[in-house]
PQR file of N, CA, C, O and H, with PARSE charges and radii, in Angstrom:
ATOM      1  N   MET A   1      11.935  20.440 -37.942 -0.4000 1.5000
ATOM      2  CA  MET A   1      12.370  21.424 -37.523 -0.0000 2.0000
ATOM      3  C   MET A   1      12.402  21.339 -36.010  0.5500 1.7000
ATOM      4  O   MET A   1      11.420  20.886 -35.422 -0.5500 1.4000
ATOM      5  N   ALA A   2      13.730  21.848 -35.183 -0.4000 1.5000
ATOM      6  CA  ALA A   2      13.877  21.514 -34.181 -0.0000 2.0000
ATOM      7  C   ALA A   2      13.132  22.315 -33.044  0.5500 1.7000
ATOM      8  O   ALA A   2      12.878  23.458 -33.425 -0.5500 1.4000
ATOM      9  H   ALA A   2      14.527  22.217 -35.661  0.4000 1.0000
ATOM     10  N   MET A   3      12.747  22.076 -31.877 -0.4000 1.5000
ATOM     11  CA  MET A   3      12.339  22.992 -30.888 -0.0000 2.0000
ATOM     12  C   MET A   3      13.740  23.568 -29.817  0.5500 1.7000
ATOM     13  O   MET A   3      14.603  22.827 -29.347 -0.5500 1.4000
ATOM     14  H   MET A   3      12.954  21.148 -31.567  0.4000 1.0000
ATOM     15  N   SER A   4      13.651  24.928 -29.643 -0.4000 1.5000
ATOM     16  CA  SER A   4      15.040  25.718 -29.181 -0.0000 2.0000
ATOM     17  C   SER A   4      15.033  25.460 -27.839  0.5500 1.7000
ATOM     18  O   SER A   4      14.253  24.548 -27.563 -0.5500 1.4000
ATOM     19  H   SER A   4      12.950  25.529 -30.025  0.4000 1.0000
ATOM     20  N   TYR A   5      15.497  25.832 -27.086 -0.4000 1.5000
ATOM     21  CA  TYR A   5      15.702  25.646 -25.406 -0.0000 2.0000
ATOM     22  C   TYR A   5      14.809  26.849 -25.145  0.5500 1.7000
ATOM     23  O   TYR A   5      13.894  26.797 -24.323 -0.5500 1.4000
ATOM     24  H   TYR A   5      16.131  26.572 -27.310  0.4000 1.0000
ATOM     25  N   ASP A   6      15.076  27.872 -25.818 -0.4000 1.5000
ATOM     26  CA  ASP A   6      14.286  29.072 -25.332 -0.0000 2.0000
ATOM     27  C   ASP A   6      12.599  28.988 -25.811  0.5500 1.7000
ATOM     28  O   ASP A   6      11.845  29.670 -25.117 -0.5500 1.4000
ATOM     29  H   ASP A   6      15.820  27.914 -26.485  0.4000 1.0000
ATOM     30  N   THR A   7      12.123  28.391 -26.672 -0.4000 1.5000
ATOM     31  CA  THR A   7      10.874  28.204 -26.976 -0.0000 2.0000
ATOM     32  C   THR A   7      10.220  27.124 -26.181  0.5500 1.7000
ATOM     33  O   THR A   7       9.012  27.173 -25.944 -0.5500 1.4000
ATOM     34  H   THR A   7      12.735  27.837 -27.235  0.4000 1.0000
ATOM     35  N   LEU A   8      11.101  25.998 -25.695 -0.4000 1.5000
ATOM     36  CA  LEU A   8      10.829  25.008 -25.303 -0.0000 2.0000
ATOM     37  C   LEU A   8      10.651  25.459 -23.281  0.5500 1.7000
ATOM     38  O   LEU A   8       9.872  24.902 -22.507 -0.5500 1.4000
ATOM     39  H   LEU A   8      12.081  25.958 -25.887  0.4000 1.0000
ATOM     40  N   LEU A   9      11.315  26.213 -23.048 -0.4000 1.5000
ATOM     41  CA  LEU A   9      10.953  26.696 -21.529 -0.0000 2.0000
ATOM     42  C   LEU A   9       9.948  27.344 -21.719  0.5500 1.7000
ATOM     43  O   LEU A   9       8.959  27.042 -21.050 -0.5500 1.4000
ATOM     44  H   LEU A   9      11.948  26.666 -23.677  0.4000 1.0000
ATOM     45  N   LYS A  10       9.875  28.236 -22.504 -0.4000 1.5000
ATOM     46  CA  LYS A  10       8.479  29.080 -22.682 -0.0000 2.0000
ATOM     47  C   LYS A  10       7.365  28.514 -22.546  0.5500 1.7000
ATOM     48  O   LYS A  10       6.603  29.062 -21.749 -0.5500 1.4000
ATOM     49  H   LYS A  10      10.679  28.481 -23.047  0.4000 1.0000
ATOM     50  N   TYR A  11       6.909  27.351 -23.193 -0.4000 1.5000
ATOM     51  CA  TYR A  11       6.082  26.294 -23.382 -0.0000 2.0000
ATOM     52  C   TYR A  11       5.641  25.790 -21.783  0.5500 1.7000
ATOM     53  O   TYR A  11       4.518  25.791 -21.279 -0.5500 1.4000
ATOM     54  H   TYR A  11       7.528  26.906 -23.840  0.4000 1.0000
ATOM     55  N   LEU A  12       6.801  25.411 -21.257 -0.4000 1.5000
ATOM     56  CA  LEU A  12       7.101  24.999 -19.885 -0.0000 2.0000
ATOM     57  C   LEU A  12       6.758  25.833 -18.603  0.5500 1.7000
ATOM     58  O   LEU A  12       6.370  25.271 -17.579 -0.5500 1.4000
ATOM     59  H   LEU A  12       7.713  25.409 -21.666  0.4000 1.0000
ATOM     60  N   GLN A  13       6.930  27.350 -18.702 -0.4000 1.5000
ATOM     61  CA  GLN A  13       7.027  28.233 -17.716 -0.0000 2.0000
ATOM     62  C   GLN A  13       5.180  28.548 -17.820  0.5500 1.7000
ATOM     63  O   GLN A  13       4.393  28.436 -16.880 -0.5500 1.4000
ATOM     64  H   GLN A  13       7.245  27.807 -19.534  0.4000 1.0000
ATOM     65  N   GLU A  14       4.877  28.918 -19.110 -0.4000 1.5000
ATOM     66  CA  GLU A  14       3.634  29.044 -19.173 -0.0000 2.0000
ATOM     67  C   GLU A  14       2.780  28.415 -18.529  0.5500 1.7000
ATOM     68  O   GLU A  14       1.863  28.969 -17.921 -0.5500 1.4000
ATOM     69  H   GLU A  14       5.516  29.009 -19.874  0.4000 1.0000
ATOM     70  N   GLY A  15       2.975  27.094 -18.576 -0.4000 1.5000
ATOM     71  CA  GLY A  15       2.016  26.002 -18.228 -0.0000 2.0000
ATOM     72  C   GLY A  15       2.054  25.356 -16.685  0.5500 1.7000
ATOM     73  O   GLY A  15       1.154  24.663 -16.212 -0.5500 1.4000
ATOM     74  H   GLY A  15       3.719  26.644 -19.070  0.4000 1.0000
ATOM     75  N   PHE A  16       3.363  25.758 -15.966 -0.4000 1.5000
ATOM     76  CA  PHE A  16       4.156  25.374 -14.798 -0.0000 2.0000
ATOM     77  C   PHE A  16       4.667  26.932 -14.450  0.5500 1.7000
ATOM     78  O   PHE A  16       5.885  27.114 -14.451 -0.5500 1.4000
ATOM     79  H   PHE A  16       4.093  26.321 -16.350  0.4000 1.0000
ATOM     80  N   PRO A  17       3.779  28.071 -14.152 -0.5600 1.5000
ATOM     81  CA  PRO A  17       4.263  29.277 -13.608  0.2800 2.0000
ATOM     82  C   PRO A  17       5.036  28.920 -12.186  0.5500 1.7000
ATOM     83  O   PRO A  17       6.014  29.663 -12.103 -0.5500 1.4000
ATOM     84  N   ASP A  18       4.966  28.290 -11.361 -0.4000 1.5000
ATOM     85  CA  ASP A  18       5.575  27.877 -10.383 -0.0000 2.0000
ATOM     86  C   ASP A  18       7.018  27.216 -10.211  0.5500 1.7000
ATOM     87  O   ASP A  18       7.877  27.229  -9.330 -0.5500 1.4000
ATOM     88  H   ASP A  18       4.171  27.687 -11.428  0.4000 1.0000
ATOM     89  N   ALA A  19       6.825  26.421 -11.930 -0.4000 1.5000
ATOM     90  CA  ALA A  19       7.812  25.372 -11.514 -0.0000 2.0000
ATOM     91  C   ALA A  19       9.509  25.660 -11.639  0.5500 1.7000
ATOM     92  O   ALA A  19      10.094  26.515 -12.305 -0.5500 1.4000
ATOM     93  H   ALA A  19       6.127  26.411 -12.646  0.4000 1.0000
ATOM     94  N   GLU A  20      10.006  24.695 -10.811 -0.4000 1.5000
ATOM     95  CA  GLU A  20      11.611  24.690 -11.112 -0.0000 2.0000
ATOM     96  C   GLU A  20      11.963  23.814 -12.052  0.5500 1.7000
ATOM     97  O   GLU A  20      11.955  22.591 -11.916 -0.5500 1.4000
ATOM     98  H   GLU A  20       9.531  24.001 -10.270  0.4000 1.0000
ATOM     99  N   ILE A  21      12.333  24.528 -13.185 -0.4000 1.5000
ATOM    100  CA  ILE A  21      12.480  23.854 -14.688 -0.0000 2.0000
ATOM    101  C   ILE A  21      13.779  23.327 -14.798  0.5500 1.7000
ATOM    102  O   ILE A  21      14.628  24.120 -14.392 -0.5500 1.4000
ATOM    103  H   ILE A  21      12.339  25.522 -13.295  0.4000 1.0000
ATOM    104  N   THR A  22      14.258  22.173 -15.242 -0.4000 1.5000
ATOM    105  CA  THR A  22      15.806  22.256 -16.097 -0.0000 2.0000
ATOM    106  C   THR A  22      15.753  21.307 -17.063  0.5500 1.7000
ATOM    107  O   THR A  22      15.186  20.214 -17.085 -0.5500 1.4000
ATOM    108  H   THR A  22      13.568  21.528 -15.572  0.4000 1.0000
ATOM    109  N   LEU A  23      16.541  21.975 -18.000 -0.4000 1.5000
ATOM    110  CA  LEU A  23      16.449  21.318 -19.240 -0.0000 2.0000
ATOM    111  C   LEU A  23      17.544  21.120 -19.915  0.5500 1.7000
ATOM    112  O   LEU A  23      18.192  22.152 -20.086 -0.5500 1.4000
ATOM    113  H   LEU A  23      17.001  22.863 -17.982  0.4000 1.0000
ATOM    114  N   THR A  24      18.126  19.878 -20.501 -0.4000 1.5000
ATOM    115  CA  THR A  24      19.280  19.327 -20.792 -0.0000 2.0000
ATOM    116  C   THR A  24      18.930  19.057 -22.263  0.5500 1.7000
ATOM    117  O   THR A  24      17.873  18.445 -22.420 -0.5500 1.4000
ATOM    118  H   THR A  24      17.599  19.039 -20.362  0.4000 1.0000
ATOM    119  N   ASP A  25      19.496  19.337 -23.188 -0.4000 1.5000
ATOM    120  CA  ASP A  25      19.731  19.034 -24.630 -0.0000 2.0000
ATOM    121  C   ASP A  25      20.523  17.929 -24.751  0.5500 1.7000
ATOM    122  O   ASP A  25      21.739  18.110 -24.812 -0.5500 1.4000
ATOM    123  H   ASP A  25      20.354  19.834 -23.061  0.4000 1.0000
ATOM    124  N   LEU A  26      20.013  16.646 -24.806 -0.4000 1.5000
ATOM    125  CA  LEU A  26      20.486  15.445 -24.655 -0.0000 2.0000
ATOM    126  C   LEU A  26      21.259  14.870 -25.680  0.5500 1.7000
ATOM    127  O   LEU A  26      21.830  13.813 -25.409 -0.5500 1.4000
ATOM    128  H   LEU A  26      19.025  16.499 -24.756  0.4000 1.0000
ATOM    129  N   ALA A  27      21.439  15.527 -27.208 -0.4000 1.5000
ATOM    130  CA  ALA A  27      21.908  15.023 -28.189 -0.0000 2.0000
ATOM    131  C   ALA A  27      22.759  16.025 -28.666  0.5500 1.7000
ATOM    132  O   ALA A  27      23.544  15.741 -29.570 -0.5500 1.4000
ATOM    133  H   ALA A  27      20.975  16.385 -27.428  0.4000 1.0000
ATOM    134  N   GLY A  28      22.719  17.410 -28.091 -0.4000 1.5000
ATOM    135  CA  GLY A  28      23.313  18.635 -29.234 -0.0000 2.0000
ATOM    136  C   GLY A  28      22.646  19.147 -29.965  0.5500 1.7000
ATOM    137  O   GLY A  28      23.084  20.172 -30.487 -0.5500 1.4000
ATOM    138  H   GLY A  28      22.081  17.640 -27.356  0.4000 1.0000
ATOM    139  N   ASP A  29      21.065  18.585 -30.390 -0.4000 1.5000
ATOM    140  CA  ASP A  29      20.618  19.082 -31.652 -0.0000 2.0000
ATOM    141  C   ASP A  29      19.130  19.595 -31.323  0.5500 1.7000
ATOM    142  O   ASP A  29      18.278  19.443 -32.198 -0.5500 1.4000
ATOM    143  H   ASP A  29      20.709  17.753 -29.965  0.4000 1.0000
ATOM    144  N   ASN A  30      18.802  20.150 -30.193 -0.4000 1.5000
ATOM    145  CA  ASN A  30      17.546  20.673 -30.104 -0.0000 2.0000
ATOM    146  C   ASN A  30      16.553  19.982 -30.572  0.5500 1.7000
ATOM    147  O   ASN A  30      15.551  20.511 -31.054 -0.5500 1.4000
ATOM    148  H   ASN A  30      19.494  20.274 -29.482  0.4000 1.0000
ATOM    149  N   ASP A  31      16.759  18.530 -30.462 -0.4000 1.5000
ATOM    150  CA  ASP A  31      15.717  17.688 -30.703 -0.0000 2.0000
ATOM    151  C   ASP A  31      15.287  16.858 -29.723  0.5500 1.7000
ATOM    152  O   ASP A  31      14.108  16.567 -29.519 -0.5500 1.4000
ATOM    153  H   ASP A  31      17.572  18.100 -30.070  0.4000 1.0000
ATOM    154  N   HIS A  32      16.305  16.441 -29.061 -0.4000 1.5000
ATOM    155  CA  HIS A  32      16.163  15.470 -27.831 -0.0000 2.0000
ATOM    156  C   HIS A  32      16.422  16.061 -26.696  0.5500 1.7000
ATOM    157  O   HIS A  32      17.590  16.167 -26.320 -0.5500 1.4000
ATOM    158  H   HIS A  32      17.263  16.677 -29.227  0.4000 1.0000
ATOM    159  N   TRP A  33      15.196  16.629 -25.832 -0.4000 1.5000
ATOM    160  CA  TRP A  33      15.606  16.990 -24.720 -0.0000 2.0000
ATOM    161  C   TRP A  33      15.245  16.164 -23.366  0.5500 1.7000
ATOM    162  O   TRP A  33      14.661  15.080 -23.366 -0.5500 1.4000
ATOM    163  H   TRP A  33      14.247  16.543 -26.138  0.4000 1.0000
ATOM    164  N   GLN A  34      15.677  16.839 -22.252 -0.4000 1.5000
ATOM    165  CA  GLN A  34      15.415  15.985 -21.146 -0.0000 2.0000
ATOM    166  C   GLN A  34      14.783  17.301 -20.288  0.5500 1.7000
ATOM    167  O   GLN A  34      15.364  18.373 -20.121 -0.5500 1.4000
ATOM    168  H   GLN A  34      16.151  17.720 -22.252  0.4000 1.0000
ATOM    169  N   ALA A  35      13.564  16.968 -19.835 -0.4000 1.5000
ATOM    170  CA  ALA A  35      13.014  18.364 -18.966 -0.0000 2.0000
ATOM    171  C   ALA A  35      12.902  17.452 -17.566  0.5500 1.7000
ATOM    172  O   ALA A  35      12.435  16.316 -17.487 -0.5500 1.4000
ATOM    173  H   ALA A  35      13.092  16.097 -19.971  0.4000 1.0000
ATOM    174  N   GLU A  36      13.507  18.331 -16.389 -0.4000 1.5000
ATOM    175  CA  GLU A  36      13.462  17.904 -14.923 -0.0000 2.0000
ATOM    176  C   GLU A  36      12.506  19.104 -14.669  0.5500 1.7000
ATOM    177  O   GLU A  36      12.768  20.238 -15.072 -0.5500 1.4000
ATOM    178  H   GLU A  36      13.887  19.254 -16.453  0.4000 1.0000
ATOM    179  N   ILE A  37      11.174  18.727 -13.846 -0.4000 1.5000
ATOM    180  CA  ILE A  37      10.129  19.853 -13.280 -0.0000 2.0000
ATOM    181  C   ILE A  37       9.651  19.558 -12.047  0.5500 1.7000
ATOM    182  O   ILE A  37       9.080  18.497 -11.793 -0.5500 1.4000
ATOM    183  H   ILE A  37      10.961  17.806 -13.519  0.4000 1.0000
ATOM    184  N   VAL A  38       9.893  20.638 -11.073 -0.4000 1.5000
ATOM    185  CA  VAL A  38       9.431  20.405  -9.961 -0.0000 2.0000
ATOM    186  C   VAL A  38       8.290  21.521  -9.765  0.5500 1.7000
ATOM    187  O   VAL A  38       8.413  22.743  -9.851 -0.5500 1.4000
ATOM    188  H   VAL A  38      10.357  21.500 -11.279  0.4000 1.0000
ATOM    189  N   SER A  39       7.352  20.896  -9.529 -0.4000 1.5000
ATOM    190  CA  SER A  39       5.863  21.439  -9.384 -0.0000 2.0000
ATOM    191  C   SER A  39       5.145  21.491  -8.665  0.5500 1.7000
ATOM    192  O   SER A  39       5.178  20.319  -8.290 -0.5500 1.4000
ATOM    193  H   SER A  39       7.252  19.904  -9.459  0.4000 1.0000
ATOM    194  N   ALA A  40       4.134  22.127  -7.847 -0.4000 1.5000
ATOM    195  CA  ALA A  40       3.053  22.007  -6.739 -0.0000 2.0000
ATOM    196  C   ALA A  40       1.799  21.076  -7.214  0.5500 1.7000
ATOM    197  O   ALA A  40       1.068  20.338  -6.553 -0.5500 1.4000
ATOM    198  H   ALA A  40       4.107  23.079  -8.152  0.4000 1.0000
ATOM    199  N   ARG A  41       1.826  21.422  -8.783 -0.4000 1.5000
ATOM    200  CA  ARG A  41       0.428  20.906  -9.498 -0.0000 2.0000
ATOM    201  C   ARG A  41       0.963  19.790  -9.364  0.5500 1.7000
ATOM    202  O   ARG A  41       0.300  19.201  -8.511 -0.5500 1.4000
ATOM    203  H   ARG A  41       2.420  22.021  -9.320  0.4000 1.0000
ATOM    204  N   PHE A  42       1.808  19.132  -9.723 -0.4000 1.5000
ATOM    205  CA  PHE A  42       1.890  17.332  -9.600 -0.0000 2.0000
ATOM    206  C   PHE A  42       1.712  16.829  -8.038  0.5500 1.7000
ATOM    207  O   PHE A  42       2.111  15.665  -8.005 -0.5500 1.4000
ATOM    208  H   PHE A  42       2.348  19.610 -10.416  0.4000 1.0000
ATOM    209  N   ALA A  43       1.303  17.217  -6.830 -0.4000 1.5000
ATOM    210  CA  ALA A  43       1.015  16.923  -5.811 -0.0000 2.0000
ATOM    211  C   ALA A  43       0.303  15.782  -5.906  0.5500 1.7000
ATOM    212  O   ALA A  43      -0.100  15.717  -7.067 -0.5500 1.4000
ATOM    213  H   ALA A  43       0.979  18.163  -6.857  0.4000 1.0000
ATOM    214  N   GLY A  44      -0.037  14.911  -5.326 -0.4000 1.5000
ATOM    215  CA  GLY A  44      -0.707  13.731  -5.452 -0.0000 2.0000
ATOM    216  C   GLY A  44      -1.264  13.319  -6.851  0.5500 1.7000
ATOM    217  O   GLY A  44      -2.299  12.665  -6.983 -0.5500 1.4000
ATOM    218  H   GLY A  44       0.290  14.963  -4.383  0.4000 1.0000
ATOM    219  N   LEU A  45      -0.547  13.726  -7.803 -0.4000 1.5000
ATOM    220  CA  LEU A  45      -1.062  12.832  -8.983 -0.0000 2.0000
ATOM    221  C   LEU A  45       0.268  11.790  -9.417  0.5500 1.7000
ATOM    222  O   LEU A  45       1.453  12.071  -9.237 -0.5500 1.4000
ATOM    223  H   LEU A  45       0.293  14.257  -7.695  0.4000 1.0000
ATOM    224  N   PRO A  46      -0.166  10.746  -9.923 -0.5600 1.5000
ATOM    225  CA  PRO A  46       0.533   9.625 -10.447  0.2800 2.0000
ATOM    226  C   PRO A  46       1.126  10.171 -11.281  0.5500 1.7000
ATOM    227  O   PRO A  46       0.545  11.130 -11.787 -0.5500 1.4000
ATOM    228  N   ARG A  47       2.484   9.836 -11.786 -0.4000 1.5000
ATOM    229  CA  ARG A  47       3.592  10.104 -12.726 -0.0000 2.0000
ATOM    230  C   ARG A  47       3.017  10.215 -14.208  0.5500 1.7000
ATOM    231  O   ARG A  47       3.289  11.116 -15.001 -0.5500 1.4000
ATOM    232  H   ARG A  47       2.957   9.056 -11.374  0.4000 1.0000
ATOM    233  N   VAL A  48       2.136   9.086 -14.443 -0.4000 1.5000
ATOM    234  CA  VAL A  48       1.311   9.161 -16.017 -0.0000 2.0000
ATOM    235  C   VAL A  48       0.269  10.386 -15.986  0.5500 1.7000
ATOM    236  O   VAL A  48       0.153  10.762 -17.153 -0.5500 1.4000
ATOM    237  H   VAL A  48       1.915   8.354 -13.799  0.4000 1.0000
ATOM    238  N   ARG A  49      -0.436  11.067 -15.244 -0.4000 1.5000
ATOM    239  CA  ARG A  49      -0.739  12.215 -15.360 -0.0000 2.0000
ATOM    240  C   ARG A  49       0.107  13.190 -15.024  0.5500 1.7000
ATOM    241  O   ARG A  49      -0.365  14.281 -15.343 -0.5500 1.4000
ATOM    242  H   ARG A  49      -0.342  10.761 -14.296  0.4000 1.0000
ATOM    243  N   GLN A  50       1.305  13.276 -14.445 -0.4000 1.5000
ATOM    244  CA  GLN A  50       2.152  14.044 -14.591 -0.0000 2.0000
ATOM    245  C   GLN A  50       2.757  14.761 -15.795  0.5500 1.7000
ATOM    246  O   GLN A  50       3.076  15.892 -16.160 -0.5500 1.4000
ATOM    247  H   GLN A  50       1.688  12.389 -14.186  0.4000 1.0000
ATOM    248  N   HIS A  51       2.742  13.399 -16.246 -0.4000 1.5000
ATOM    249  CA  HIS A  51       3.451  13.716 -17.818 -0.0000 2.0000
ATOM    250  C   HIS A  51       2.692  14.450 -18.750  0.5500 1.7000
ATOM    251  O   HIS A  51       3.075  15.298 -19.555 -0.5500 1.4000
ATOM    252  H   HIS A  51       2.482  12.480 -15.949  0.4000 1.0000
ATOM    253  N   GLN A  52       1.109  13.832 -18.443 -0.4000 1.5000
ATOM    254  CA  GLN A  52       0.024  14.417 -19.537 -0.0000 2.0000
ATOM    255  C   GLN A  52      -0.062  16.195 -19.184  0.5500 1.7000
ATOM    256  O   GLN A  52      -0.132  17.052 -20.064 -0.5500 1.4000
ATOM    257  H   GLN A  52       0.798  13.143 -17.788  0.4000 1.0000
ATOM    258  N   LEU A  53      -0.046  16.358 -18.305 -0.4000 1.5000
ATOM    259  CA  LEU A  53       0.049  17.592 -18.082 -0.0000 2.0000
ATOM    260  C   LEU A  53       0.974  18.332 -18.863  0.5500 1.7000
ATOM    261  O   LEU A  53       0.677  19.257 -19.619 -0.5500 1.4000
ATOM    262  H   LEU A  53       0.011  15.662 -17.590  0.4000 1.0000
ATOM    263  N   VAL A  54       2.376  17.776 -18.594 -0.4000 1.5000
ATOM    264  CA  VAL A  54       3.105  18.547 -19.240 -0.0000 2.0000
ATOM    265  C   VAL A  54       2.941  18.415 -20.731  0.5500 1.7000
ATOM    266  O   VAL A  54       3.123  19.480 -21.321 -0.5500 1.4000
ATOM    267  H   VAL A  54       2.617  17.024 -17.980  0.4000 1.0000
ATOM    268  N   TYR A  55       2.644  17.383 -21.494 -0.4000 1.5000
ATOM    269  CA  TYR A  55       2.473  17.538 -23.012 -0.0000 2.0000
ATOM    270  C   TYR A  55       1.286  18.450 -23.312  0.5500 1.7000
ATOM    271  O   TYR A  55       1.277  18.941 -24.441 -0.5500 1.4000
ATOM    272  H   TYR A  55       2.496  16.518 -21.015  0.4000 1.0000
ATOM    273  N   ASP A  56       0.123  18.807 -22.354 -0.4000 1.5000
ATOM    274  CA  ASP A  56      -0.783  19.308 -22.587 -0.0000 2.0000
ATOM    275  C   ASP A  56       0.128  21.427 -22.785  0.5500 1.7000
ATOM    276  O   ASP A  56      -0.014  22.378 -23.554 -0.5500 1.4000
ATOM    277  H   ASP A  56       0.131  18.408 -21.437  0.4000 1.0000
ATOM    278  N   ALA A  57       0.798  21.170 -21.798 -0.4000 1.5000
ATOM    279  CA  ALA A  57       1.685  22.296 -21.974 -0.0000 2.0000
ATOM    280  C   ALA A  57       2.019  22.775 -23.222  0.5500 1.7000
ATOM    281  O   ALA A  57       1.735  23.870 -23.709 -0.5500 1.4000
ATOM    282  H   ALA A  57       0.913  20.398 -21.173  0.4000 1.0000
ATOM    283  N   LEU A  58       2.867  21.540 -23.867 -0.4000 1.5000
ATOM    284  CA  LEU A  58       3.486  21.584 -24.923 -0.0000 2.0000
ATOM    285  C   LEU A  58       2.406  22.236 -26.602  0.5500 1.7000
ATOM    286  O   LEU A  58       2.701  22.486 -27.770 -0.5500 1.4000
ATOM    287  H   LEU A  58       3.098  20.651 -23.471  0.4000 1.0000
ATOM    288  N   GLN A  59       1.224  22.262 -25.828 -0.4000 1.5000
ATOM    289  CA  GLN A  59       0.065  22.643 -26.968 -0.0000 2.0000
ATOM    290  C   GLN A  59       0.093  21.663 -28.508  0.5500 1.7000
ATOM    291  O   GLN A  59      -0.106  22.315 -29.534 -0.5500 1.4000
ATOM    292  H   GLN A  59       0.984  22.058 -24.879  0.4000 1.0000
ATOM    293  N   GLY A  60       0.233  20.768 -28.599 -0.4000 1.5000
ATOM    294  CA  GLY A  60       0.612  19.509 -29.808 -0.0000 2.0000
ATOM    295  C   GLY A  60       2.037  19.676 -30.287  0.5500 1.7000
ATOM    296  O   GLY A  60       2.320  19.142 -31.360 -0.5500 1.4000
ATOM    297  H   GLY A  60       0.395  20.238 -27.766  0.4000 1.0000
ATOM    298  N   HIS A  61       2.862  20.266 -29.714 -0.4000 1.5000
ATOM    299  CA  HIS A  61       3.959  20.042 -30.253 -0.0000 2.0000
ATOM    300  C   HIS A  61       5.336  18.889 -30.119  0.5500 1.7000
ATOM    301  O   HIS A  61       6.448  18.753 -30.629 -0.5500 1.4000
ATOM    302  H   HIS A  61       2.632  20.700 -28.842  0.4000 1.0000
ATOM    303  N   MET A  62       4.523  18.229 -29.157 -0.4000 1.5000
ATOM    304  CA  MET A  62       5.486  16.716 -29.262 -0.0000 2.0000
ATOM    305  C   MET A  62       5.197  15.733 -30.321  0.5500 1.7000
ATOM    306  O   MET A  62       4.121  15.409 -30.825 -0.5500 1.4000
ATOM    307  H   MET A  62       3.619  18.339 -28.742  0.4000 1.0000
ATOM    308  N   GLY A  63       6.399  15.332 -30.546 -0.4000 1.5000
ATOM    309  CA  GLY A  63       6.110  14.690 -31.892 -0.0000 2.0000
ATOM    310  C   GLY A  63       6.594  15.444 -33.097  0.5500 1.7000
ATOM    311  O   GLY A  63       7.140  14.883 -34.047 -0.5500 1.4000
ATOM    312  H   GLY A  63       7.273  15.595 -30.137  0.4000 1.0000
ATOM    313  N   GLY A  64       6.388  16.658 -33.029 -0.4000 1.5000
ATOM    314  CA  GLY A  64       6.314  17.485 -34.263 -0.0000 2.0000
ATOM    315  C   GLY A  64       7.425  18.241 -34.146  0.5500 1.7000
ATOM    316  O   GLY A  64       8.450  17.559 -34.161 -0.5500 1.4000
ATOM    317  H   GLY A  64       5.945  17.114 -32.257  0.4000 1.0000
ATOM    318  N   ALA A  65       7.620  19.594 -34.017 -0.4000 1.5000
ATOM    319  CA  ALA A  65       9.010  20.287 -33.759 -0.0000 2.0000
ATOM    320  C   ALA A  65       9.431  19.520 -32.507  0.5500 1.7000
ATOM    321  O   ALA A  65      10.548  19.041 -32.705 -0.5500 1.4000
ATOM    322  H   ALA A  65       6.787  20.147 -34.005  0.4000 1.0000
ATOM    323  N   LEU A  66       9.179  19.359 -31.853 -0.4000 1.5000
ATOM    324  CA  LEU A  66       9.964  18.363 -30.332 -0.0000 2.0000
ATOM    325  C   LEU A  66       9.862  17.080 -30.704  0.5500 1.7000
ATOM    326  O   LEU A  66       8.762  16.661 -31.064 -0.5500 1.4000
ATOM    327  H   LEU A  66       8.272  19.748 -31.692  0.4000 1.0000
ATOM    328  N   HIS A  67      10.822  16.358 -30.684 -0.4000 1.5000
ATOM    329  CA  HIS A  67      10.782  14.916 -31.128 -0.0000 2.0000
ATOM    330  C   HIS A  67      11.146  14.127 -30.237  0.5500 1.7000
ATOM    331  O   HIS A  67      10.938  12.926 -30.407 -0.5500 1.4000
ATOM    332  H   HIS A  67      11.715  16.699 -30.391  0.4000 1.0000
ATOM    333  N   ALA A  68      11.671  14.509 -29.266 -0.4000 1.5000
ATOM    334  CA  ALA A  68      11.746  13.697 -28.416 -0.0000 2.0000
ATOM    335  C   ALA A  68      12.001  13.987 -26.665  0.5500 1.7000
ATOM    336  O   ALA A  68      13.153  14.097 -26.243 -0.5500 1.4000
ATOM    337  H   ALA A  68      11.840  15.485 -29.128  0.4000 1.0000
ATOM    338  N   LEU A  69      11.082  14.067 -25.951 -0.4000 1.5000
ATOM    339  CA  LEU A  69      11.170  14.410 -24.384 -0.0000 2.0000
ATOM    340  C   LEU A  69      11.041  13.570 -23.462  0.5500 1.7000
ATOM    341  O   LEU A  69      10.011  12.901 -23.376 -0.5500 1.4000
ATOM    342  H   LEU A  69      10.147  13.978 -26.293  0.4000 1.0000
ATOM    343  N   ALA A  70      12.302  13.410 -22.385 -0.4000 1.5000
ATOM    344  CA  ALA A  70      12.677  12.396 -21.336 -0.0000 2.0000
ATOM    345  C   ALA A  70      12.024  13.499 -20.483  0.5500 1.7000
ATOM    346  O   ALA A  70      12.344  14.679 -20.627 -0.5500 1.4000
ATOM    347  H   ALA A  70      13.139  13.953 -22.454  0.4000 1.0000
ATOM    348  N   LEU A  71      11.213  13.139 -19.698 -0.4000 1.5000
ATOM    349  CA  LEU A  71      10.445  13.811 -18.438 -0.0000 2.0000
ATOM    350  C   LEU A  71      10.808  13.096 -17.230  0.5500 1.7000
ATOM    351  O   LEU A  71      10.723  11.868 -17.199 -0.5500 1.4000
ATOM    352  H   LEU A  71      10.954  12.180 -19.581  0.4000 1.0000
ATOM    353  N   LYS A  72      11.321  13.962 -15.950 -0.4000 1.5000
ATOM    354  CA  LYS A  72      11.197  13.721 -14.364 -0.0000 2.0000
ATOM    355  C   LYS A  72      10.810  14.842 -13.709  0.5500 1.7000
ATOM    356  O   LYS A  72      11.519  15.808 -13.428 -0.5500 1.4000
ATOM    357  H   LYS A  72      11.391  14.959 -15.976  0.4000 1.0000
ATOM    358  N   THR A  73       9.518  14.659 -13.446 -0.4000 1.5000
ATOM    359  CA  THR A  73       8.453  15.265 -12.495 -0.0000 2.0000
ATOM    360  C   THR A  73       8.585  14.809 -11.328  0.5500 1.7000
ATOM    361  O   THR A  73       9.016  13.716 -10.959 -0.5500 1.4000
ATOM    362  H   THR A  73       8.942  13.874 -13.674  0.4000 1.0000
ATOM    363  N   ARG A  74       8.009  16.115 -10.457 -0.4000 1.5000
ATOM    364  CA  ARG A  74       7.694  15.673  -9.568 -0.0000 2.0000
ATOM    365  C   ARG A  74       7.312  17.201  -8.347  0.5500 1.7000
ATOM    366  O   ARG A  74       7.735  18.354  -8.435 -0.5500 1.4000
ATOM    367  H   ARG A  74       7.659  17.002 -10.756  0.4000 1.0000
ATOM    368  N   ALA A  75       6.343  16.563  -7.257 -0.4000 1.5000
ATOM    369  CA  ALA A  75       6.151  18.125  -6.795 -0.0000 2.0000
ATOM    370  C   ALA A  75       7.450  17.986  -5.846  0.5500 1.7000
ATOM    371  O   ALA A  75       8.310  17.164  -5.526 -0.5500 1.4000
ATOM    372  H   ALA A  75       5.999  15.627  -7.186  0.4000 1.0000
ATOM    373  N   PRO A  76       7.041  19.319  -5.599 -0.5600 1.5000
ATOM    374  CA  PRO A  76       8.651  19.727  -4.364  0.2800 2.0000
ATOM    375  C   PRO A  76       8.555  19.019  -2.845  0.5500 1.7000
ATOM    376  O   PRO A  76       9.456  19.192  -2.025 -0.5500 1.4000
TER
END
């Protein structure tokens, strides 16, 4: 089962309410997404920690309903 744009956006907006979020469906199948997230929460954090915060926001759906997610994260 794939994750829809609206569902993915909801999880990310809940996890990063201050963020500018851009989602791109890379394969047109609601299963391979790219997320660009610009959030003040990322300030001073290494990229691996930034990505861990994103996975935390997805509440365990990474690898299940969400098969692939390419991440671009940065602070404003």
